[in-house]
N, C-alpha and C positions, 0 to 999 in steps of 0.2 A: 391490635394487628398481630402481635405475636401469638395470641391465642388462636386466631384464625389460621395461621400457618401451622400451628401444632395440630389443630383439628384436621387440616388437610393431610398432614403426615399420617396421623392415626387412621384416617379413612383410606390410606393407600393411594392417594392421587399421584399420578406420574408427573404432572406439571403442577408445581407449587407456586401460586401467586404470591409475590412479595418476599421470596426467599433471599433475594439480594439485600433486602432491608435488614436482615439479620446481621449481615456483615457491616460492621460499623464503618461509616464513611469518615474520612479524614477531612479536615478543613485545609484551605489554602495556607493559612497561617502555620498549621502543623507541618505541612510539607516544607515550607520556607524555613521553618525553625530547624528541621533536620539537616537541610542542606547548608544553612548558615553555620550550624554547629560543626559540621564536618570541615567546611572550608575556612572557618575562622574569619569570615567576612559577612557583612550585612547584605541583605537582598538589594538594597539601593546601590551598594558598591559594585556588584557584578551584574545587575539586571540589564544595563545598557552597554556593557563592555563588549566591543566587537571581538569575535573569535572565542569568547568565553562560553563554554558549554553549560555553565551553571544555570542560566535562565532556561535553556531547553530541558535540562534535567528536572528542574522544578515543574515546568509545564507538563512534561511527560508523566511525572508522578501525580501531579494534581489532576490531570485528565483521567488517569487510571484509578486513583484512590480517592479523589474528592468528587469525581463525576462532573467536572467542570466542562463547559462548552468552550469551543475555540474563541468565541466572542468574549466570554468571561475571562479567559486567560489573557487575551489581548488587552482588555481593560485593566487588568492587574499590572500589566507591564507598561501602561500608559500609551497603548496603541489604539487607533480607531478602527483599523481594518484587521480582520482575522486571517486573511489569505496568507500574509507572510508568516504568521504563526503556524499555519498548517504545513507550509513548506519547511519551516524550521524543525517541526516535529518529525516530518518524514526524513529529513537529513540526520536528525539525532538517532532515529531508529536504525538507519543505515550505519551510522557510526558505531552503534552498539553491536551490530552484527559483525563488523569488521575489526573493531578495536576491543580486545579483551580487557584492557585496563578500564575503559569507560564502562563496559558491560559489568565488570566486577564491582566497580565503585557504585554504579546505579543499583545493583542488586543488594549490596551491603546497606545502602541508605534506605532502600525499600524495606528491608527487614527491620531496620531501626524504626522506621515510620510505623510499620504494622505492630511492632512491640510497644509503641507508644513512647519511645525514647526520643528526647530532643537534645 
């Protein structure tokens, strides 16, 4: 597949099929490990804690960097319906726009995830 993309680049194609595949996808476990390491708590400890933004932080990064669907995220959190997860992600995105501390923390963990640090 990589050779196919390289060929498309050499031929000067504007739209390159599969270029996102070059960017290494992270796993849900990698995302969880980064957040756990930062918080000093296990996923099980903060996953169901009401008012704790840790779960939404994991979901947001897993959605973006692991390519997970809302259904998959809900299953990882022990939920059967993905609608509450969608609302939780919308609220988290709003929090990131309003609260610079949450935005900064998320960006820091995102950089750690992309560098491969856990």
